[in-house]
PASEBA-1860 file (N, C-alpha, C; in nm, 3 decimals):
! residues 243
1> MTEEHWRT> 0.479/0.647/-0.603/0.526/0.673/-0.749/0.350/0.662/-0.832 ~ 0.372/0.724/-0.932/0.246/0.741/-1.031/0.243/0.688/-1.203 ~ 0.139/0.606/-1.229/0.135/0.555/-1.357/0.077/0.620/-1.469 ~ 0.138/0.729/-1.563/0.093/0.849/-1.593/0.058/0.762/-1.743 ~ 0.063/0.637/-1.784/0.085/0.597/-1.906/-0.049/0.518/-1.915 ~ -0.145/0.518/-1.817/-0.253/0.447/-1.814/-0.368/0.501/-1.840 ~ -0.469/0.447/-1.891/-0.623/0.517/-1.952/-0.680/0.559/-1.816 ~ -0.679/0.481/-1.697/-0.789/0.498/-1.603/-0.703/0.603/-1.490
9> HRLELADQ> -0.796/0.685/-1.455/-0.770/0.820/-1.353/-0.759/0.725/-1.199 ~ -0.632/0.736/-1.154/-0.667/0.642/-1.044/-0.729/0.738/-0.879 ~ -0.814/0.723/-0.881/-0.890/0.792/-0.780/-0.842/0.782/-0.614 ~ -0.796/0.668/-0.572/-0.742/0.593/-0.457/-0.605/0.676/-0.434 ~ -0.522/0.712/-0.508/-0.403/0.781/-0.524/-0.412/0.914/-0.419 ~ -0.488/0.976/-0.512/-0.584/1.126/-0.442/-0.637/1.147/-0.314 ~ -0.768/1.039/-0.274/-0.848/1.011/-0.201/-0.858/0.867/-0.137 ~ -0.775/0.798/-0.044/-0.773/0.717/0.005/-0.927/0.660/0.064
17> TLREWDAT> -0.976/0.798/0.123/-1.137/0.716/0.191/-1.245/0.670/0.066 ~ -1.199/0.712/-0.029/-1.319/0.683/-0.129/-1.332/0.567/-0.173 ~ -1.463/0.485/-0.168/-1.526/0.361/-0.167/-1.606/0.347/-0.274 ~ -1.700/0.439/-0.299/-1.777/0.459/-0.424/-1.742/0.534/-0.550 ~ -1.764/0.547/-0.642/-1.783/0.647/-0.762/-1.872/0.574/-0.898 ~ -1.855/0.689/-0.980/-1.969/0.632/-1.068/-1.789/0.644/-1.218 ~ -1.803/0.576/-1.298/-1.728/0.540/-1.400/-1.776/0.487/-1.536 ~ -1.670/0.489/-1.700/-1.724/0.441/-1.742/-1.653/0.360/-1.841
25> VLDAGPDG> -1.671/0.262/-1.878/-1.643/0.156/-1.929/-1.525/0.135/-2.073 ~ -1.391/0.134/-2.107/-1.328/0.199/-2.155/-1.318/0.048/-2.229 ~ -1.272/-0.064/-2.196/-1.210/-0.209/-2.233/-1.286/-0.317/-2.157 ~ -1.305/-0.420/-2.194/-1.348/-0.541/-2.151/-1.294/-0.697/-2.218 ~ -1.241/-0.754/-2.172/-1.211/-0.853/-2.256/-1.154/-0.957/-2.176 ~ -1.057/-1.043/-2.227/-1.001/-1.139/-2.134/-0.890/-1.125/-2.027 ~ -0.792/-0.967/-2.081/-0.749/-0.924/-1.986/-0.815/-0.895/-1.869 ~ -0.949/-0.814/-1.872/-1.023/-0.778/-1.757/-1.080/-0.688/-1.829
33> IVLDRSAF> -1.128/-0.576/-1.703/-1.240/-0.459/-1.719/-1.116/-0.343/-1.711 ~ -1.162/-0.249/-1.807/-1.060/-0.102/-1.784/-1.161/0.018/-1.791 ~ -1.158/0.123/-1.651/-1.244/0.182/-1.644/-1.187/0.320/-1.656 ~ -1.240/0.470/-1.678/-1.214/0.531/-1.695/-1.125/0.621/-1.565 ~ -1.221/0.579/-1.492/-1.175/0.600/-1.325/-1.214/0.503/-1.235 ~ -1.110/0.500/-1.184/-1.119/0.395/-1.043/-1.034/0.394/-0.916 ~ -1.086/0.356/-0.839/-1.038/0.348/-0.698/-0.987/0.203/-0.656 ~ -1.012/0.115/-0.743/-0.944/0.006/-0.715/-0.777/-0.020/-0.689
41> YPGGGGQP> -0.727/-0.027/-0.597/-0.552/-0.045/-0.565/-0.523/-0.140/-0.671 ~ -0.449/-0.174/-0.737/-0.425/-0.242/-0.818/-0.310/-0.372/-0.779 ~ -0.241/-0.330/-0.655/-0.182/-0.401/-0.588/-0.006/-0.335/-0.613 ~ 0.109/-0.364/-0.529/0.216/-0.315/-0.557/0.299/-0.352/-0.422 ~ 0.424/-0.333/-0.400/0.478/-0.248/-0.290/0.474/-0.374/-0.168 ~ 0.423/-0.503/-0.240/0.383/-0.584/-0.114/0.252/-0.579/-0.062 ~ 0.167/-0.478/-0.097/0.017/-0.465/-0.041/-0.043/-0.532/-0.229 ~ -0.149/-0.638/-0.110/-0.241/-0.701/-0.243/-0.340/-0.638/-0.323
49> PDQGVLLW> -0.391/-0.648/-0.402/-0.513/-0.563/-0.476/-0.626/-0.555/-0.403 ~ -0.738/-0.432/-0.396/-0.828/-0.429/-0.360/-0.895/-0.512/-0.425 ~ -1.057/-0.579/-0.354/-1.160/-0.598/-0.395/-1.296/-0.507/-0.427 ~ -1.388/-0.587/-0.467/-1.534/-0.532/-0.473/-1.592/-0.532/-0.576 ~ -1.701/-0.465/-0.629/-1.797/-0.452/-0.711/-1.853/-0.368/-0.828 ~ -1.873/-0.420/-0.943/-1.945/-0.310/-1.042/-2.102/-0.353/-1.086 ~ -2.136/-0.233/-1.040/-2.298/-0.223/-1.053/-2.343/-0.170/-1.187 ~ -2.417/-0.268/-1.309/-2.424/-0.125/-1.397/-2.594/-0.241/-1.461
57> GGVETNIV> -2.672/-0.129/-1.506/-2.805/-0.215/-1.561/-2.866/-0.310/-1.507 ~ -2.858/-0.258/-1.347/-2.945/-0.421/-1.296/-2.883/-0.502/-1.275 ~ -2.684/-0.535/-1.332/-2.610/-0.641/-1.291/-2.526/-0.633/-1.198 ~ -2.445/-0.704/-1.156/-2.369/-0.708/-1.099/-2.224/-0.776/-1.118 ~ -2.119/-0.707/-1.121/-1.976/-0.777/-1.173/-1.885/-0.791/-1.032 ~ -1.880/-0.895/-0.985/-1.795/-0.907/-0.853/-1.652/-0.915/-0.924 ~ -1.548/-0.803/-0.842/-1.385/-0.783/-0.922/-1.321/-0.845/-0.752 ~ -1.260/-0.956/-0.812/-1.149/-1.024/-0.716/-1.049/-0.985/-0.728
65> GARKGDDL> -0.971/-0.903/-0.810/-0.838/-0.814/-0.821/-0.804/-0.759/-0.908 ~ -0.684/-0.703/-0.917/-0.671/-0.589/-1.018/-0.553/-0.635/-1.045 ~ -0.480/-0.551/-1.179/-0.365/-0.554/-1.198/-0.320/-0.468/-1.302 ~ -0.151/-0.453/-1.311/-0.106/-0.368/-1.364/-0.060/-0.451/-1.482 ~ -0.069/-0.335/-1.611/-0.027/-0.412/-1.732/-0.033/-0.276/-1.837 ~ -0.008/-0.271/-1.978/-0.030/-0.181/-2.027/-0.168/-0.077/-2.013 ~ -0.230/-0.131/-1.937/-0.367/-0.041/-1.873/-0.360/-0.110/-1.771 ~ -0.464/-0.055/-1.637/-0.537/-0.109/-1.543/-0.637/-0.185/-1.538
73> YLIPAESD> -0.578/-0.347/-1.528/-0.695/-0.371/-1.542/-0.810/-0.453/-1.424 ~ -0.911/-0.464/-1.444/-1.005/-0.505/-1.335/-0.999/-0.642/-1.329 ~ -1.001/-0.708/-1.254/-1.027/-0.899/-1.288/-1.153/-0.959/-1.223 ~ -1.256/-0.964/-1.295/-1.358/-1.003/-1.250/-1.414/-1.169/-1.215 ~ -1.457/-1.185/-1.129/-1.499/-1.310/-1.114/-1.536/-1.416/-1.234 ~ -1.490/-1.540/-1.202/-1.470/-1.612/-1.349/-1.605/-1.629/-1.394 ~ -1.739/-1.637/-1.338/-1.852/-1.655/-1.393/-1.928/-1.542/-1.436 ~ -1.872/-1.405/-1.376/-1.955/-1.276/-1.380/-1.966/-1.204/-1.534
81> PLPPAGTK> -2.062/-1.188/-1.565/-2.085/-1.103/-1.691/-2.010/-0.958/-1.726 ~ -1.918/-0.912/-1.852/-1.786/-0.822/-1.804/-1.916/-0.698/-1.922 ~ -1.920/-0.614/-1.825/-1.970/-0.447/-1.892/-1.933/-0.393/-2.029 ~ -2.005/-0.379/-2.110/-1.953/-0.352/-2.282/-1.868/-0.215/-2.258 ~ -1.806/-0.190/-2.357/-1.744/-0.044/-2.348/-1.829/0.029/-2.348 ~ -1.854/0.133/-2.288/-1.927/0.244/-2.300/-2.026/0.220/-2.186 ~ -2.039/0.121/-2.121/-2.122/0.105/-2.041/-2.088/0.242/-1.879 ~ -2.169/0.260/-1.854/-2.182/0.351/-1.717/-2.206/0.240/-1.579
89> VRGAVKDE> -2.074/0.222/-1.542/-2.124/0.142/-1.383/-2.090/0.230/-1.258 ~ -2.113/0.191/-1.172/-2.120/0.211/-0.989/-1.994/0.107/-0.957 ~ -1.887/0.185/-0.929/-1.811/0.080/-0.853/-1.785/0.137/-0.727 ~ -1.757/-0.007/-0.655/-1.737/-0.015/-0.500/-1.611/-0.080/-0.460 ~ -1.527/-0.027/-0.395/-1.466/-0.102/-0.304/-1.481/-0.198/-0.169 ~ -1.426/-0.262/-0.176/-1.459/-0.375/-0.033/-1.435/-0.268/0.100 ~ -1.455/-0.201/0.179/-1.428/-0.157/0.273/-1.355/-0.190/0.337 ~ -1.415/-0.290/0.450/-1.357/-0.405/0.544/-1.200/-0.410/0.506
97> RRTALMRT> -1.199/-0.485/0.367/-1.052/-0.523/0.306/-0.922/-0.437/0.329 ~ -1.013/-0.298/0.245/-0.931/-0.198/0.245/-0.887/-0.140/0.351 ~ -0.951/-0.097/0.411/-0.937/-0.042/0.563/-0.825/-0.149/0.614 ~ -0.822/-0.213/0.628/-0.737/-0.342/0.732/-0.621/-0.328/0.644 ~ -0.618/-0.315/0.498/-0.435/-0.272/0.434/-0.426/-0.210/0.482 ~ -0.519/-0.081/0.456/-0.436/0.069/0.491/-0.350/0.045/0.635 ~ -0.419/0.014/0.716/-0.364/-0.003/0.861/-0.253/-0.075/0.851 ~ -0.273/-0.178/0.801/-0.147/-0.241/0.795/-0.022/-0.191/0.738
105> HSGLHVLC> -0.009/-0.145/0.616/0.060/-0.082/0.530/0.095/0.012/0.611 ~ 0.007/0.126/0.656/0.087/0.251/0.792/0.142/0.181/0.897 ~ 0.117/0.036/0.915/0.237/0.001/1.072/0.320/-0.045/1.028 ~ 0.347/-0.081/0.909/0.480/-0.102/0.828/0.557/-0.026/0.840 ~ 0.503/0.096/0.763/0.565/0.189/0.789/0.628/0.313/0.906 ~ 0.536/0.240/1.012/0.585/0.299/1.138/0.718/0.188/1.172 ~ 0.694/0.045/1.153/0.763/-0.015/1.204/0.927/-0.034/1.116 ~ 0.917/0.005/0.969/1.013/0.052/0.869/1.108/0.176/0.969
113> GVVFRDYG> 1.002/0.288/1.027/1.070/0.412/1.052/1.147/0.382/1.193 ~ 1.050/0.286/1.303/1.165/0.289/1.413/1.296/0.217/1.399 ~ 1.254/0.101/1.290/1.396/0.027/1.295/1.493/0.106/1.256 ~ 1.462/0.178/1.147/1.564/0.249/1.090/1.599/0.388/1.179 ~ 1.563/0.418/1.242/1.562/0.529/1.326/1.649/0.518/1.456 ~ 1.633/0.375/1.509/1.667/0.329/1.619/1.783/0.212/1.625 ~ 1.807/0.169/1.500/1.879/0.026/1.436/1.969/0.068/1.317 ~ 1.963/0.154/1.224/2.039/0.234/1.138/1.964/0.127/0.991
121> SLVTGGNM> 1.912/0.029/1.028/1.854/-0.086/0.921/1.777/-0.072/0.804 ~ 1.795/-0.092/0.670/1.738/-0.117/0.603/1.621/-0.204/0.545 ~ 1.558/-0.173/0.450/1.432/-0.288/0.433/1.516/-0.381/0.321 ~ 1.478/-0.503/0.331/1.556/-0.605/0.183/1.388/-0.656/0.148 ~ 1.276/-0.665/0.235/1.152/-0.706/0.137/1.049/-0.692/0.243 ~ 0.908/-0.714/0.242/0.797/-0.734/0.296/0.652/-0.801/0.221 ~ 0.554/-0.828/0.313/0.475/-0.830/0.213/0.331/-0.822/0.312 ~ 0.230/-0.796/0.295/0.120/-0.772/0.385/-0.019/-0.891/0.332
129> EPGLARMD> -0.131/-0.908/0.452/-0.252/-0.932/0.395/-0.326/-0.831/0.471 ~ -0.476/-0.818/0.497/-0.522/-0.771/0.567/-0.492/-0.791/0.752 ~ -0.443/-0.701/0.826/-0.415/-0.744/0.969/-0.262/-0.815/1.000 ~ -0.206/-0.837/0.882/-0.064/-0.939/0.942/0.027/-0.927/0.810 ~ 0.126/-0.896/0.871/0.270/-0.863/0.796/0.403/-0.883/0.804 ~ 0.485/-0.894/0.702/0.633/-0.939/0.739/0.696/-0.809/0.665 ~ 0.807/-0.798/0.743/0.937/-0.696/0.653/1.062/-0.739/0.719 ~ 1.161/-0.755/0.630/1.265/-0.804/0.630/1.409/-0.725/0.618
137> FDLPELPE> 1.457/-0.747/0.758/1.546/-0.590/0.748/1.687/-0.658/0.758 ~ 1.798/-0.553/0.715/1.984/-0.573/0.699/2.010/-0.599/0.865 ~ 1.994/-0.686/0.975/2.018/-0.633/1.082/2.102/-0.754/1.146 ~ 2.248/-0.739/1.119/2.297/-0.857/1.159/2.307/-0.899/1.316 ~ 2.330/-0.819/1.370/2.292/-0.846/1.541/2.156/-0.810/1.602 ~ 2.091/-0.892/1.701/1.976/-0.833/1.738/2.006/-0.853/1.896 ~ 1.984/-0.696/1.902/1.997/-0.654/2.074/1.961/-0.729/2.180 ~ 1.978/-0.757/2.314/1.874/-0.811/2.372/1.781/-0.735/2.423
145> GFRDAVQA> 1.665/-0.781/2.392/1.548/-0.725/2.431/1.458/-0.629/2.298 ~ 1.550/-0.674/2.202/1.463/-0.620/2.058/1.336/-0.583/2.037 ~ 1.269/-0.748/2.073/1.126/-0.737/2.033/1.053/-0.636/2.084 ~ 1.094/-0.643/2.216/0.973/-0.548/2.360/1.000/-0.440/2.290 ~ 1.138/-0.380/2.235/1.201/-0.236/2.248/1.100/-0.209/2.124 ~ 1.120/-0.273/2.011/1.080/-0.271/1.896/0.896/-0.227/1.893 ~ 0.847/-0.307/1.951/0.690/-0.328/1.977/0.675/-0.224/2.070 ~ 0.726/-0.131/2.166/0.725/-0.055/2.231/0.734/0.099/2.176
153> ACNAEVAA> 0.842/0.080/2.099/0.820/0.257/2.022/0.734/0.243/1.900 ~ 0.698/0.131/1.886/0.618/0.138/1.729/0.487/0.182/1.781 ~ 0.463/0.138/1.923/0.287/0.184/1.994/0.313/0.322/2.012 ~ 0.404/0.345/2.101/0.446/0.502/2.093/0.405/0.587/1.987 ~ 0.478/0.526/1.886/0.449/0.619/1.778/0.282/0.631/1.700 ~ 0.240/0.532/1.751/0.092/0.510/1.719/0.021/0.654/1.833 ~ 0.043/0.578/1.993/-0.021/0.688/2.033/-0.014/0.836/2.008 ~ 0.147/0.849/1.937/0.185/1.006/1.934/0.037/1.066/1.826
161> DRRIDIRV> 0.002/0.997/1.756/-0.087/1.038/1.651/-0.044/1.115/1.555 ~ 0.047/1.060/1.474/0.130/1.139/1.433/0.080/1.150/1.283 ~ 0.082/1.265/1.207/-0.024/1.284/1.063/0.070/1.200/0.944 ~ -0.026/1.137/0.849/0.029/1.111/0.761/0.007/1.171/0.645 ~ 0.096/1.208/0.561/0.083/1.307/0.463/0.105/1.208/0.331 ~ 0.053/1.262/0.188/0.061/1.237/0.084/0.105/1.330/0.016 ~ 0.222/1.295/-0.095/0.209/1.429/-0.198/0.290/1.352/-0.290 ~ 0.307/1.430/-0.439/0.389/1.409/-0.561/0.471/1.491/-0.579
169> LPRDEAFE> 0.593/1.469/-0.623/0.681/1.552/-0.640/0.776/1.493/-0.745 ~ 0.864/1.591/-0.856/0.922/1.556/-0.949/1.035/1.457/-0.917 ~ 1.070/1.373/-0.956/1.159/1.248/-0.936/1.304/1.322/-0.881 ~ 1.370/1.451/-0.959/1.473/1.523/-0.912/1.449/1.549/-0.761 ~ 1.361/1.631/-0.758/1.333/1.695/-0.620/1.291/1.609/-0.509 ~ 1.241/1.454/-0.515/1.197/1.374/-0.452/1.326/1.306/-0.366 ~ 1.419/1.287/-0.476/1.545/1.218/-0.441/1.652/1.290/-0.374 ~ 1.650/1.441/-0.349/1.666/1.500/-0.262/1.652/1.506/-0.145
177> LPDIIRTA> 1.561/1.461/-0.101/1.488/1.437/0.056/1.555/1.305/0.066 ~ 1.634/1.339/0.196/1.723/1.253/0.295/1.624/1.114/0.315 ~ 1.715/1.036/0.293/1.682/0.871/0.305/1.537/0.809/0.258 ~ 1.531/0.915/0.139/1.379/0.865/0.071/1.394/0.720/0.053 ~ 1.457/0.665/0.033/1.470/0.518/0.001/1.515/0.460/0.085 ~ 1.399/0.361/0.199/1.439/0.286/0.268/1.440/0.127/0.262 ~ 1.482/0.075/0.144/1.477/-0.040/0.130/1.649/-0.038/0.050 ~ 1.717/-0.139/0.050/1.848/-0.212/0.047/1.865/-0.153/-0.134
185> TNLVPPDV> 1.749/-0.177/-0.190/1.764/-0.127/-0.338/1.671/-0.035/-0.387 ~ 1.739/0.034/-0.449/1.595/0.102/-0.497/1.532/0.076/-0.587 ~ 1.383/0.076/-0.608/1.242/-0.010/-0.644/1.200/0.107/-0.704 ~ 1.205/0.242/-0.746/1.141/0.304/-0.838/1.201/0.299/-0.932 ~ 1.100/0.289/-1.016/1.142/0.257/-1.181/1.234/0.376/-1.229 ~ 1.298/0.331/-1.330/1.375/0.511/-1.358/1.315/0.575/-1.467 ~ 1.174/0.504/-1.529/1.112/0.586/-1.610/1.002/0.673/-1.542 ~ 1.017/0.664/-1.405/0.903/0.713/-1.351/0.935/0.872/-1.281
193> TQVRIVDI> 0.838/0.953/-1.332/0.901/1.112/-1.347/0.855/1.164/-1.219 ~ 0.746/1.120/-1.184/0.673/1.185/-1.061/0.663/1.065/-0.934 ~ 0.725/1.111/-0.832/0.726/1.019/-0.705/0.617/1.040/-0.580 ~ 0.574/0.957/-0.582/0.448/0.962/-0.510/0.497/0.934/-0.321 ~ 0.487/1.068/-0.240/0.598/1.042/-0.114/0.456/1.006/0.013 ~ 0.528/0.906/0.103/0.435/0.921/0.233/0.478/0.928/0.315 ~ 0.454/1.026/0.385/0.509/1.107/0.521/0.431/1.090/0.654 ~ 0.503/0.979/0.758/0.460/1.009/0.911/0.581/1.114/0.979
201> VGLDQQAD> 0.479/1.224/0.936/0.520/1.361/1.009/0.604/1.335/1.112 ~ 0.781/1.293/1.114/0.838/1.319/1.198/0.928/1.207/1.228 ~ 0.889/1.081/1.164/0.940/0.927/1.205/0.978/0.940/1.072 ~ 0.904/0.875/0.960/0.922/0.809/0.839/0.868/0.911/0.708 ~ 0.977/0.889/0.616/0.914/0.978/0.491/0.973/0.899/0.357 ~ 0.900/0.836/0.278/0.957/0.740/0.160/0.855/0.761/0.046 ~ 0.930/0.704/-0.088/0.876/0.672/-0.196/0.766/0.522/-0.160 ~ 0.641/0.572/-0.197/0.539/0.483/-0.176/0.399/0.485/-0.285
209> GGTHVAST> 0.353/0.377/-0.343/0.269/0.351/-0.386/0.124/0.345/-0.339 ~ 0.124/0.283/-0.180/0.012/0.234/-0.188/-0.125/0.300/-0.086 ~ -0.188/0.242/-0.026/-0.317/0.347/0.026/-0.256/0.330/0.216 ~ -0.287/0.431/0.252/-0.294/0.488/0.373/-0.369/0.527/0.448 ~ -0.360/0.523/0.629/-0.466/0.590/0.699/-0.421/0.737/0.728 ~ -0.484/0.841/0.792/-0.441/0.948/0.797/-0.367/1.005/0.893 ~ -0.383/0.887/1.004/-0.239/0.908/1.106/-0.253/0.814/1.182 ~ -0.117/0.777/1.317/-0.103/0.649/1.343/-0.212/0.578/1.422
217> RQIGRIEV> -0.264/0.705/1.503/-0.349/0.618/1.607/-0.436/0.566/1.482 ~ -0.485/0.556/1.396/-0.571/0.495/1.335/-0.545/0.366/1.292 ~ -0.388/0.308/1.277/-0.365/0.181/1.287/-0.377/0.083/1.359 ~ -0.424/0.156/1.500/-0.428/0.065/1.626/-0.323/0.023/1.682 ~ -0.356/-0.092/1.756/-0.200/-0.173/1.822/-0.108/-0.235/1.696 ~ -0.004/-0.249/1.686/0.135/-0.343/1.644/0.178/-0.453/1.714 ~ 0.182/-0.540/1.715/0.237/-0.682/1.780/0.354/-0.749/1.711 ~ 0.421/-0.737/1.755/0.554/-0.799/1.679/0.547/-0.930/1.747
225> VKIENKGR> 0.510/-1.043/1.617/0.463/-1.161/1.725/0.591/-1.261/1.696 ~ 0.629/-1.211/1.576/0.745/-1.307/1.559/0.868/-1.272/1.475 ~ 0.993/-1.353/1.528/1.100/-1.240/1.448/1.201/-1.381/1.385 ~ 1.236/-1.397/1.244/1.296/-1.475/1.207/1.458/-1.479/1.161 ~ 1.513/-1.561/1.169/1.671/-1.555/1.137/1.675/-1.568/0.984 ~ 1.683/-1.523/0.896/1.654/-1.539/0.702/1.800/-1.595/0.688 ~ 1.917/-1.574/0.782/2.075/-1.604/0.701/2.105/-1.466/0.631 ~ 2.231/-1.485/0.673/2.337/-1.329/0.607/2.273/-1.224/0.684
233> GFRRLRIK> 2.257/-1.246/0.815/2.237/-1.091/0.881/2.084/-1.073/0.850 ~ 1.997/-1.096/0.806/1.850/-1.081/0.730/1.775/-1.123/0.869 ~ 1.675/-1.038/0.922/1.617/-1.072/1.012/1.478/-1.019/0.954 ~ 1.362/-1.138/0.975/1.245/-1.132/0.953/1.152/-1.115/1.060 ~ 1.045/-0.953/1.062/0.991/-0.936/1.166/0.842/-0.919/1.125 ~ 0.780/-1.036/1.194/0.659/-1.057/1.162/0.520/-0.990/1.246 ~ 0.442/-0.885/1.196/0.318/-0.822/1.269/0.207/-0.842/1.248 ~ 0.131/-0.811/1.412/-0.001/-0.799/1.377/-0.037/-0.660/1.449
241> ITD> -0.177/-0.659/1.363/-0.234/-0.532/1.402/-0.343/-0.585/1.472 ~ -0.405/-0.502/1.563/-0.507/-0.520/1.642/-0.581/-0.378/1.677 ~ -0.731/-0.392/1.757/-0.808/-0.256/1.750/-0.729/-0.230/1.886
END
């Protein structure tokens, strides 16, 4: 998905390898810091926001998060100074955290693709932290050997080194794609006119606004560490991403 109403040009949507960039402060106050250009992912779809730093005039402002509002706001550490509007800054995202979240998010898409392909189950929820995640499925029955079968199938897709493509389509064109919504409820707001598509080529294609690695091999190993019964046929699969 895209957010055209914000003043910030979101660099991470087009280049998920970008970690440093130059920007100008548009506003800074109690709500946070607004830049004209930013690669901080603000969180959404179960993926938490990036963290990092702004460097300006010999000063360092640590960014502990970001959030969506009427603008894209970067959240500074409580005691750190705010750069005034008009200040030129150098932004940097914490690489280790972002890369771990990219691997984890792409791992969830592999899991989603495998469970949908092999069992026809839709997603009912999900969340992640770096290297750890959960995904909930509408899955009333668990076949014998389900955990091992899903884990093996996920890692086969990792080993296949499938390309992960990102593209943006007009809403009508996006919703003509088969099975583009893999959640039980369509979470794309009705006012979104341009839909960002994440495509694990040959496995999983869905609307998504998060950050991802370039191929499944970059994910690493996917371990299904636990399956929980959440009632009414809903199952929660917890996964861990390892090297």
